[in-house]
C-alpha positions, 0 to 999 in steps of 0.5 A: 725101155731104159736099162742102166748098166754098170761095167768094169772100167776094163770092159767099158770100151768093148761094151760101148763099141758093141752098144754103139754098133746096134742101130736101135740102141741109143747110148747115153753116157752119164757121169756117176757123180752127177747121176747120184746127186740127181737121184738124191735131189729127186728123192728129196723132192718126191713128195709135197711134204718133203718139198715144203720142208726143204723149201722152208729150210732154204728160206730159213737159211737165207734169213740166217736162221740156222739150227745146229744138231749134234749127230753123235751122242756125247 
């Protein structure tokens, strides 16, 4: 089983010491920014259709074919 914890900065040392003292618990530290990026990438590649769309978009970008979109109505 994998469990993810969010701990206030002021309590990290205590929680880490506690978890590391339990022999059957494996502690894996993760940088939240890296984890967030990986979650987004995994989500975007989670279906064959999304994976193909991203692959096609990357290929168009490499060829210099770029589409500009205005995200705000003027």
